VOMAR-306239 format. One record per residue: x, y, z of N, C-alpha, C in turn; residue in three letters. Coordinates in steps of 0.05 Angstrom, whole numbers, plus 5000, padded with zeros to 4 digits. Layout:
     nX     nY     nZ    caX    caY    caZ     cX     cY     cZ   residuo
      X      Y      Z      X      Y      Z      X      Y      Z       ALA
...
***
This chain:
     nX     nY     nZ    caX    caY    caZ     cX     cY     cZ   residuo
   1599   4334   1380   1607   4352   1362   1583   4366   1352       MET
   1584   4391   1345   1562   4406   1337   1558   4401   1309       ALA
   1532   4410   1299   1529   4411   1270   1544   4434   1258       ASP
   1551   4429   1231   1571   4445   1220   1557   4448   1190       PHE
   1573   4470   1174   1565   4480   1145   1581   4462   1128       ARG
   1573   4462   1105   1587   4441   1082   1576   4452   1058       ALA
   1589   4455   1037   1582   4457   1012   1577   4430   0996       PHE
   1555   4425   0984   1547   4399   0979   1540   4402   0947       ILE
   1550   4380   0938   1545   4375   0909   1526   4347   0901       ALA
   1502   4348   0898   1486   4323   0900   1476   4323   0865       GLU
   1479   4298   0857   1468   4295   0827   1441   4286   0827       LYS
   1425   4303   0812   1400   4302   0810   1392   4294   0779       GLN
   1388   4270   0770   1381   4266   0745   1405   4271   0728       ASP
   1402   4293   0706   1425   4305   0690   1433   4326   0699       ASP
   1430   4335   0728   1443   4360   0736   1453   4353   0764       ARG
   1470   4377   0770   1481   4372   0798   1471   4398   0814       VAL
   1457   4393   0834   1451   4407   0853   1471   4421   0874       GLU
   1479   4448   0877   1500   4456   0895   1495   4474   0911       ARG
   1505   4472   0938   1498   4496   0956   1504   4490   0983       GLY
   1504   4505   1005   1514   4501   1026   1494   4491   1045       VAL
   1495   4468   1062   1474   4459   1077   1490   4450   1102       ARG
   1473   4441   1124   1481   4436   1152   1485   4405   1156       THR
   1506   4402   1166   1512   4371   1168   1518   4361   1193       LEU
   1515   4340   1203   1523   4330   1235   1545   4308   1231       SER
   1552   4303   1255   1577   4284   1258   1571   4259   1243       GLU
   1546   4248   1238   1539   4224   1225   1542   4224   1200       ASP
   1545   4253   1189   1553   4254   1159   1579   4251   1151       ASP
   1597   4251   1167   1623   4248   1165   1633   4222   1161       LEU
   1649   4213   1136   1662   4190   1130   1680   4177   1152       PRO
   1682   4151   1150   1706   4139   1163   1733   4151   1162       GLU
   1748   4146   1187   1774   4161   1185   1783   4160   1217       GLY
   1812   4163   1218   1822   4164   1241   1830   4185   1249       ASP
   1828   4209   1236   1831   4238   1242   1808   4260   1234       VAL
   1801   4274   1258   1776   4292   1251   1790   4319   1250       THR
   1787   4334   1230   1798   4357   1228   1780   4384   1227       VAL
   1783   4407   1244   1767   4427   1240   1784   4441   1217       ARG
   1768   4447   1193   1775   4458   1169   1777   4488   1171       VAL
   1799   4499   1167   1803   4530   1168   1800   4541   1134       GLU
   1814   4526   1120   1814   4536   1094   1819   4510   1070       TYR
   1805   4520   1048   1809   4500   1027   1815   4516   1005       SER
   1812   4508   0978   1817   4519   0958   1800   4512   0931       SER
   1805   4525   0907   1789   4517   0884   1813   4510   0862       VAL
   1804   4481   0855   1820   4473   0835   1806   4462   0811       ASN
   1815   4458   0789   1802   4454   0767   1786   4425   0770       TYR
   1801   4406   0784   1787   4384   0790   1758   4386   0806       LYS
   1759   4407   0825   1737   4416   0841   1713   4419   0822       ASP
   1722   4439   0803   1703   4444   0783   1690   4421   0769       GLY
   1705   4404   0760   1695   4380   0743   1680   4363   0764       LEU
   1683   4364   0788   1670   4345   0812   1639   4353   0820       ALA
   1636   4380   0810   1609   4390   0814   1593   4397   0789       THR
   1603   4384   0768   1587   4384   0741   1580   4356   0732       THR
   1557   4356   0713   1548   4327   0710   1564   4317   0688       PRO
   1580   4333   0675   1596   4314   0650   1625   4315   0662       LYS
   1631   4318   0687   1659   4323   0700   1672   4295   0701       GLY
   1655   4276   0706   1664   4249   0709   1687   4249   0729       ARG
   1683   4263   0753   1704   4260   0773   1691   4249   0798       VAL
   1667   4257   0804   1656   4252   0833   1645   4220   0834       ALA
   1652   4209   0851   1643   4180   0851   1622   4172   0874       ARG
   1620   4193   0886   1594   4188   0909   1577   4215   0902       ILE
   1553   4210   0916   1534   4233   0914   1514   4226   0937       SER
   1508   4245   0951   1521   4274   0953   1547   4272   0963       PRO
   1564   4295   0953   1593   4296   0957   1599   4323   0967       LEU
   1616   4323   0990   1630   4351   0999   1654   4353   0981       VAL
   1658   4368   0963   1679   4373   0942   1699   4385   0960       PRO
   1723   4391   0946   1748   4403   0955   1770   4386   0961       GLY
   1786   4386   0940   1810   4366   0939   1832   4369   0956       VAL
   1829   4393   0974   1848   4398   0994   1836   4412   1012       ASP
   1851   4412   1039   1846   4428   1064   1867   4432   1082       LEU
   1863   4451   1098   1885   4455   1120   1870   4464   1147       ALA
   1873   4453   1168   1863   4459   1190   1879   4453   1214       GLY
   1860   4446   1235   1873   4437   1265   1863   4412   1271       THR
   1870   4391   1281   1866   4366   1286   1846   4371   1311       VAL
   1821   4358   1313   1802   4360   1333   1804   4334   1349       GLU
   1806   4314   1337   1811   4289   1353   1825   4267   1329       SER
   1840   4251   1341   1856   4230   1328   1857   4205   1343       SER
   1855   4183   1326   1864   4156   1339   1888   4143   1325       ASP
   1903   4163   1313   1928   4152   1300   1953   4162   1320       ALA
   1972   4143   1318   2000   4151   1331   2012   4174   1318       ASP
   2027   4196   1330   2037   4215   1314   2018   4240   1309       GLY
   1992   4234   1310   1977   4254   1303   1962   4261   1327       ILE
   1960   4288   1336   1950   4294   1361   1924   4318   1360       ALA
   1912   4321   1373   1891   4343   1377   1909   4370   1380       ALA
   1901   4389   1367   1917   4417   1364   1940   4416   1343       GLY
   1941   4394   1328   1962   4393   1307   1949   4408   1281       ASP
   1972   4429   1271   1962   4437   1245   1973   4416   1222       GLY
   1950   4412   1204   1953   4391   1184   1947   4403   1152       VAL
   1953   4387   1134   1948   4392   1106   1935   4364   1096       ILE
   1916   4364   1085   1907   4337   1068   1897   4346   1039       VAL
   1908   4331   1023   1903   4333   0993   1904   4308   0978       HIS
   1895   4306   0956   1895   4282   0938   1880   4257   0949       GLY
   1892   4234   0938   1875   4210   0946   1851   4210   0935       TYR
   1835   4205   0951   1802   4205   0943   1790   4229   0957       ASP
   1804   4248   0968   1793   4268   0982   1774   4291   0957       LEU
   1751   4291   0967   1732   4312   0948   1724   4297   0924       GLY
   1728   4271   0921   1719   4254   0900   1705   4232   0907       VAL
   1714   4212   0921   1704   4190   0930   1699   4189   0967       ALA
   1709   4215   0976   1710   4215   1006   1703   4249   1010       HIS
   1689   4252   1025   1682   4283   1033   1705   4301   1036       HIS
   1706   4322   1021   1730   4339   1023   1730   4366   1037       GLY
   1744   4384   1030   1748   4406   1043   1727   4432   1045       GLY
   1706   4428   1028   1688   4450   1032   1668   4442   1054       TYR
   1676   4439   1078   1661   4433   1104   1676   4442   1126       ALA
   1665   4451   1146   1679   4462   1173   1689   4437   1188       GLU
   1680   4412   1184   1692   4390   1193   1702   4369   1172       ARG
   1725   4354   1175   1730   4335   1158   1739   4312   1171       ALA
   1734   4288   1163   1747   4264   1174   1762   4247   1156       ARG
   1787   4238   1157   1804   4224   1138   1819   4203   1154       VAL
   1827   4189   1134   1851   4164   1141   1877   4180   1151       PRO
   1889   4167   1172   1914   4185   1182   1933   4184   1162       ALA
   1933   4162   1143   1958   4165   1124   1956   4178   1101       ASP
   1935   4201   1104   1931   4223   1082   1944   4247   1094       TRP
   1952   4246   1121   1954   4274   1133   1983   4282   1129       VAL
   1986   4305   1126   2017   4320   1121   2016   4341   1147       VAL
   2038   4341   1164   2039   4362   1184   2042   4390   1167       PRO
   2030   4409   1177   2027   4437   1170   2060   4446   1177       LEU
   2077   4451   1157   2102   4461   1158   2107   4483   1174       PRO
   2123   4486   1192   2137   4512   1209   2137   4534   1185       GLU
   2123   4556   1190   2129   4581   1173   2107   4584   1152       GLY
   2090   4564   1149   2064   4563   1132   2043   4568   1152       LEU
   2021   4586   1146   1994   4588   1163   1979   4570   1145       SER
   1948   4563   1160   1929   4546   1140   1923   4563   1116       ALA
   1924   4588   1116   1916   4602   1093   1936   4602   1072       ARG
   1960   4604   1081   1987   4604   1061   1987   4575   1048       GLN
   1982   4550   1066   1983   4529   1055   1959   4520   1034       ALA
   1936   4536   1037   1913   4532   1020   1916   4552   0998       MET
   1932   4575   0998   1944   4588   0972   1957   4572   0957       THR
   1973   4554   0969   1986   4539   0947   1967   4516   0945       LEU
   1958   4498   0960   1941   4479   0957   1949   4457   0939       GLY
   1932   4441   0926   1936   4420   0908   1952   4433   0884       THR
   1945   4459   0873   1955   4470   0851   1982   4477   0857       ALA
   1985   4490   0880   2016   4497   0890   2032   4474   0899       GLY
   2024   4455   0904   2039   4430   0911   2050   4422   0884       PHE
   2031   4418   0863   2036   4410   0837   2058   4426   0824       THR
   2058   4454   0828   2080   4470   0821   2103   4462   0832       ALA
   2107   4462   0860   2130   4453   0875   2138   4426   0865       GLY
   2122   4407   0863   2128   4381   0855   2145   4385   0829       LEU
   2132   4397   0812   2145   4401   0784   2176   4413   0787       SER
   2172   4433   0800   2201   4448   0801   2219   4426   0818       VAL
   2211   4417   0839   2228   4392   0856   2240   4371   0834       HIS
   2220   4363   0818   2228   4341   0803   2246   4353   0778       ALA
   2247   4378   0767   2264   4387   0748   2289   4389   0760       LEU
   2296   4401   0783   2316   4404   0801   2333   4383   0806       GLU
   2315   4360   0814   2326   4334   0821   2340   4322   0796       ALA
   2332   4331   0767   2345   4321   0746   2369   4335   0741       ARG
   2373   4363   0754   2399   4372   0749   2390   4402   0743       GLY
   2364   4413   0738   2359   4439   0728   2369   4460   0750       LEU
   2388   4483   0740   2398   4502   0752   2395   4530   0738       ARG
   2390   4554   0754   2387   4575   0741   2403   4584   0718       PRO
   2428   4577   0717   2447   4588   0697   2442   4572   0668       ASP
   2426   4550   0665   2424   4532   0646   2405   4547   0623       GLN
   2392   4569   0630   2376   4579   0609   2346   4588   0619       GLY
   2331   4597   0601   2300   4603   0608   2284   4579   0611       PRO
   2266   4581   0632   2247   4562   0641   2219   4573   0631       VAL
   2203   4561   0612   2178   4563   0606   2161   4555   0623       LEU
   2136   4572   0632   2115   4562   0646   2092   4566   0628       VAL
   2074   4545   0619   2051   4545   0605   2029   4548   0625       MET
   2007   4560   0615   1983   4564   0631   1988   4584   0654       GLY
   2006   4608   0649   2017   4616   0671   1999   4633   0691       ALA
   1974   4642   0681   1956   4653   0704   1943   4638   0719       THR
   1943   4611   0713   1926   4589   0728   1939   4583   0753       GLY
   1924   4563   0772   1938   4558   0796   1961   4546   0796       GLY
   1971   4528   0780   1999   4512   0776   2022   4536   0764       VAL
   2010   4549   0745   2025   4567   0728   2031   4587   0747       GLY
   2015   4603   0755   2022   4627   0774   2041   4621   0798       SER
   2035   4597   0811   2055   4594   0832   2083   4582   0822       VAL
   2085   4570   0800   2113   4559   0790   2127   4583   0779       ALA
   2111   4600   0770   2127   4632   0765   2139   4640   0788       VAL
   2120   4642   0809   2129   4655   0833   2155   4639   0847       GLY
   2155   4611   0846   2173   4598   0854   2204   4598   0839       ILE
   2198   4598   0813   2223   4596   0796   2233   4627   0802       LEU
   2220   4646   0799   2234   4677   0799   2249   4677   0826       ALA
   2234   4667   0849   2246   4670   0873   2276   4658   0876       GLU
   2275   4636   0858   2298   4615   0858   2321   4627   0840       ARG
   2317   4649   0824   2336   4659   0805   2333   4651   0780       GLY
   2312   4641   0771   2309   4628   0744   2297   4654   0725       TYR
   2308   4654   0703   2293   4666   0678   2270   4652   0670       GLU
   2244   4669   0675   2221   4656   0676   2208   4669   0651       VAL
   2200   4652   0631   2180   4663   0613   2153   4652   0614       VAL
   2135   4669   0614   2107   4657   0624   2087   4661   0601       ALA
   2073   4636   0594   2058   4638   0576   2027   4640   0577       ALA
   2012   4656   0568   1982   4659   0576   1965   4665   0550       THR
   1941   4656   0554   1923   4665   0535   1907   4692   0545       GLY
   1915   4702   0566   1903   4726   0574   1918   4749   0567       LYS
   1915   4768   0548   1933   4788   0538   1933   4813   0556       ALA
   1915   4815   0573   1916   4835   0594   1931   4830   0617       ASP
   1945   4805   0622   1956   4797   0649   1985   4801   0648       GLU
   1993   4816   0630   2027   4818   0627   2035   4828   0654       ASP
   2024   4852   0667   2034   4866   0689   2032   4843   0716       ASP
   2010   4828   0716   2004   4812   0739   2029   4787   0738       TYR
   2035   4777   0712   2056   4756   0710   2084   4768   0721       LEU
   2087   4792   0712   2116   4807   0716   2118   4809   0743       ARG
   2092   4820   0761   2094   4819   0787   2099   4794   0802       SER
   2097   4773   0790   2107   4748   0802   2134   4739   0795       LEU
   2145   4756   0780   2171   4749   0773   2180   4741   0741       GLY
   2155   4740   0724   2167   4732   0696   2181   4753   0683       ALA
   2202   4747   0668   2219   4761   0651   2209   4769   0628       ALA
   2192   4754   0619   2179   4752   0590   2154   4740   0593       GLU
   2132   4755   0573   2106   4737   0574   2101   4734   0543       VAL
   2092   4712   0538   2091   4706   0508   2061   4695   0507       ILE
   2047   4696   0483   2020   4687   0483   2012   4654   0479       GLY
   1990   4647   0483   1984   4620   0485   1987   4608   0456       ARG
   1977   4627   0439   1982   4617   0413   2007   4608   0398       GLU
   2030   4617   0415   2055   4612   0407   2063   4584   0413       GLU
   2051   4576   0439   2063   4549   0453   2040   4529   0445       VAL
   2018   4534   0435   1997   4512   0424   1998   4512   0395       THR
   2011   4526   0379   2011   4522   0352   2021   4495   0341       ALA
   2009   4482   0324   2014   4457   0314   2037   4461   0293       GLU
   2053   4442   0288   2073   4440   0270   2081   4413   0261       SER
   2091   4413   0236   2097   4389   0226   2126   4381   0226       GLU
   2142   4398   0240   2171   4393   0242   2171   4384   0270       ARG
   2189   4359   0272   2188   4346   0300   2212   4360   0317       PRO
   2225   4379   0310   2242   4394   0326   2248   4420   0314       LEU
   2249   4438   0331   2254   4470   0325   2277   4480   0340       GLU
   2278   4503   0338   2298   4519   0354   2301   4510   0382       SER
   2325   4507   0395   2326   4501   0425   2323   4526   0435       GLU
   2303   4527   0453   2300   4550   0467   2296   4548   0499       ARG
   2288   4524   0507   2282   4523   0538   2297   4504   0553       TRP
   2313   4510   0574   2321   4491   0593   2302   4474   0606       ALA
   2278   4485   0614   2257   4466   0624   2228   4482   0616       ALA
   2212   4464   0621   2184   4473   0615   2163   4464   0637       VAL
   2152   4479   0654   2130   4472   0669   2104   4469   0658       VAL
   2091   4447   0651   2071   4447   0634   2047   4435   0649       ASP
   2025   4453   0658   2000   4442   0668   1978   4438   0650       PRO
   1985   4447   0622   1960   4445   0602   1961   4421   0585       ILE
   1983   4407   0576   1982   4381   0559   1979   4389   0533       GLY
   1970   4364   0520   1963   4369   0489   1987   4383   0473       GLY
   1974   4400   0458   1989   4413   0437   2016   4429   0451       SER
   2009   4436   0474   2026   4452   0490   2052   4438   0497       GLY
   2043   4413   0506   2068   4392   0510   2080   4383   0484       THR
   2073   4380   0461   2082   4378   0435   2104   4400   0431       ALA
   2093   4426   0433   2112   4446   0432   2137   4446   0451       TYR
   2125   4442   0474   2150   4441   0494   2172   4417   0487       ALA
   2163   4394   0479   2184   4374   0470   2202   4384   0446       LEU
   2189   4398   0428   2207   4401   0398   2223   4428   0406       ARG
   2219   4440   0427   2233   4466   0430   2252   4466   0453       THR
   2250   4445   0470   2268   4439   0493   2298   4442   0484       ALA
   2316   4452   0501   2345   4451   0492   2355   4422   0498       ARG
   2381   4417   0489   2389   4390   0490   2396   4385   0523       TYR
   2384   4364   0532   2384   4354   0559   2362   4367   0575       GLY
   2345   4386   0562   2325   4393   0579   2302   4377   0587       GLY
   2283   4382   0606   2259   4367   0614   2234   4382   0613       ALA
   2214   4369   0607   2188   4380   0608   2170   4365   0632       VAL
   2159   4379   0651   2146   4370   0672   2120   4375   0673       ALA
   2099   4353   0657   2074   4355   0653   2058   4344   0678       VAL
   2033   4361   0679   2020   4357   0704   1988   4359   0696       SER
   1981   4367   0673   1955   4378   0667   1949   4368   0642       GLY
   1918   4371   0631   1912   4363   0608   1888   4381   0595       LEU
   1889   4408   0609   1866   4426   0601   1865   4431   0573       THR
   1890   4430   0557   1894   4432   0530   1884   4403   0514       ALA
   1877   4380   0528   1871   4359   0520   1893   4337   0525       GLY
   1885   4307   0526   1899   4286   0538   1919   4273   0511       PRO
   1912   4282   0486   1929   4273   0463   1954   4285   0461       SER
   1978   4270   0452   2003   4283   0447   2014   4274   0419       LEU
   2016   4290   0403   2025   4288   0377   2056   4296   0375       GLN
   2069   4274   0377   2101   4282   0377   2116   4257   0361       THR
   2144   4260   0365   2160   4238   0352   2178   4230   0375       THR
   2196   4209   0367   2217   4205   0390   2242   4220   0385       VAL
   2243   4239   0365   2269   4252   0362   2281   4273   0382       LEU
   2259   4287   0396   2270   4301   0419   2282   4287   0443       PRO
   2274   4260   0444   2285   4241   0461   2311   4229   0454       PHE
   2316   4220   0429   2335   4210   0421   2362   4227   0410       ILE
   2351   4249   0403   2371   4267   0391   2379   4289   0411       LEU
   2362   4298   0425   2367   4322   0444   2370   4312   0476       ARG
   2360   4286   0481   2359   4275   0505   2342   4288   0522       GLY
   2316   4301   0515   2297   4314   0528   2284   4292   0543       VAL
   2271   4300   0567   2260   4282   0586   2231   4292   0591       ALA
   2212   4274   0591   2189   4280   0596   2179   4267   0622       LEU
   2176   4288   0643   2169   4284   0674   2141   4279   0679       LEU
   2129   4258   0684   2100   4260   0696   2099   4268   0721       GLY
   2081   4287   0728   2074   4298   0757   2050   4291   0763       ILE
   2049   4276   0787   2025   4268   0796   2024   4273   0827       ASP
   2006   4291   0833   2001   4303   0858   1982   4285   0874       SER
   1966   4268   0863   1942   4254   0875   1952   4229   0894       VAL
   1971   4214   0878   1979   4195   0893   2010   4194   0902       GLN
   2022   4215   0901   2051   4223   0909   2055   4214   0936       ALA
   2077   4196   0937   2083   4182   0961   2084   4201   0984       PRO
   2079   4190   1007   2080   4214   1033   2108   4224   1038       MET
   2128   4211   1033   2156   4218   1040   2159   4246   1020       GLU
   2150   4240   0996   2153   4264   0978   2135   4285   0985       VAL
   2112   4278   0993   2091   4303   1003   2105   4318   1026       ARG
   2116   4307   1042   2127   4319   1066   2152   4338   1054       ARG
   2167   4320   1040   2188   4340   1033   2186   4362   1013       GLU
   2165   4359   1000   2158   4384   0980   2141   4406   0997       VAL
   2129   4393   1015   2115   4419   1031   2139   4432   1047       TRP
   2157   4417   1060   2175   4435   1073   2193   4453   1058       GLN
   2197   4441   1034   2209   4463   1014   2189   4488   1005       ARG
   2165   4483   1004   2150   4504   0997   2146   4522   1024       LEU
   2149   4511   1042   2152   4535   1067   2173   4548   1068       ALA
   2198   4541   1052   2222   4551   1056   2235   4562   1027       ASP
   2251   4545   1018   2266   4554   0991   2248   4554   0964       GLU
   2224   4537   0965   2205   4538   0942   2184   4558   0947       LEU
   2183   4572   0968   2162   4591   0976   2162   4613   0949       ARG
   2139   4612   0942   2137   4633   0918   2133   4665   0922       PRO
   2141   4679   0906   2134   4704   0908   2104   4709   0901       ARG
   2096   4731   0919   2067   4734   0919   2048   4719   0933       GLY
   2060   4703   0951   2040   4680   0969   2021   4698   0982       LEU
   2029   4719   0995   2006   4733   1011   1987   4750   0995       ASP
   1998   4760   0974   1985   4779   0965   1979   4776   0936       ASP
   1989   4772   0916   1992   4770   0886   1979   4746   0882       ALA
   1980   4728   0886   1970   4700   0881   1943   4696   0892       ILE
   1933   4697   0918   1911   4688   0927   1885   4708   0923       PRO
   1866   4701   0918   1836   4713   0919   1815   4700   0943       THR
   1809   4707   0964   1794   4698   0984   1764   4697   0983       GLU
   1751   4673   0984   1721   4675   0984   1711   4660   1004       ILE
   1687   4656   1015   1671   4640   1031   1655   4621   1019       GLY
   1642   4602   1030   1631   4577   1017   1613   4589   1007       LEU
   1594   4608   1012   1575   4617   0993   1585   4630   0967       GLU
   1608   4629   0964   1617   4644   0936   1631   4618   0918       ASP
   1624   4596   0928   1639   4574   0914   1623   4569   0886       LEU
   1599   4569   0881   1588   4567   0858   1601   4580   0836       GLU
   1602   4606   0834   1612   4625   0812   1643   4622   0812       ALA
   1662   4612   0833   1682   4604   0832   1689   4580   0815       ALA
   1675   4563   0823   1677   4537   0806   1670   4537   0776       LEU
   1647   4555   0771   1642   4552   0740   1667   4575   0733       ASP
   1677   4590   0743   1695   4607   0733   1720   4592   0728       GLY
   1731   4573   0744   1755   4561   0736   1751   4539   0714       ILE
   1729   4530   0710   1721   4510   0690   1719   4527   0661       LEU
   1715   4555   0664   1715   4569   0640   1736   4582   0633       ALA
   1757   4578   0650   1784   4594   0649   1786   4623   0655       GLY
   1771   4631   0675   1770   4655   0681   1789   4659   0706       LYS
   1795   4642   0721   1811   4639   0744   1837   4656   0740       ALA
   1851   4668   0758   1874   4682   0757   1885   4673   0785       ARG
   1905   4664   0788   1925   4654   0809   1908   4633   0826       GLY
   1904   4637   0853   1895   4616   0867   1870   4628   0881       ARG
   1846   4615   0883   1823   4618   0900   1820   4607   0923       THR
   1829   4619   0946   1824   4607   0972   1799   4609   0988       VAL
   1789   4591   0996   1765   4589   1009   1764   4587   1040       VAL
   1756   4605   1052   1752   4609   1079   1728   4593   1086       ARG
   1734   4569   1102   1716   4550   1112   1710   4556   1137       VAL
   1725   4559   1158   1720   4564   1188   1698   4584   1197       ALA
   1675   4578   1211   1657   4599   1213   1665   4620   1231       GLY
***
């Protein structure tokens, strides 16, 4: 196997050195499947993994990238053959195991998801971890009984990775989508993804002493946590549900039991990192078909190369990202 390029994050005293380097096969970790990586993506967790205070990276040096899509070069596992298109995300990828920001990756076979028919590697990473999380959120809400005729669905953090894909998925499925964002100039963008209404972040993160407010939402896709989750719970309609997957607004939750016992509201925890393989396969199949979001090929993605990663990682931590940033890895 020839040498290959990789974006490396290496801890140096109280800082992290980041940049593109050349690696060899000896630098690959243990695993059953070697993949020629075509695309990865930029996720909030990737930003944390490349900063000194992120408390995410567990090895150094590290090839970040918590997701990847590409073609199998070699495999020692049954059911996975050279030439197969695959997706890998979650588990220890890009955290304690070299990840997607390299032209080659080696991973355990039980981390590998077949690339569904109807999705290219680029489209798969336009979705990536954030898009899978959005799909998993909608999947969980619909499994609980959510349907388009039940009322509006609120999507918080709507210009971010999870939020933008969730808006596109829900709109394509016929839901009335209300998008919440802190970016006042993104109204047109969110409406292009299918949002029927755009509201300000200040409305959904405002604190309140009232345990319950007027019933508004049939469901909420919540990738921000904190005060946003508290708002979602106290404004959900009777029998509604809140699918929470993130904590960019903080890990604390100030609420009461009243939304749960007086309105039957459900709080659904969405975990994309350790989701069972059967769930991964099902959600990815749905993302290639009935959960395919509006804007998958044009409005949602911005494409960059490995050399552009530093600025993109800093940008997502600073809240400047819009939609999904796809990383073109293959040389």
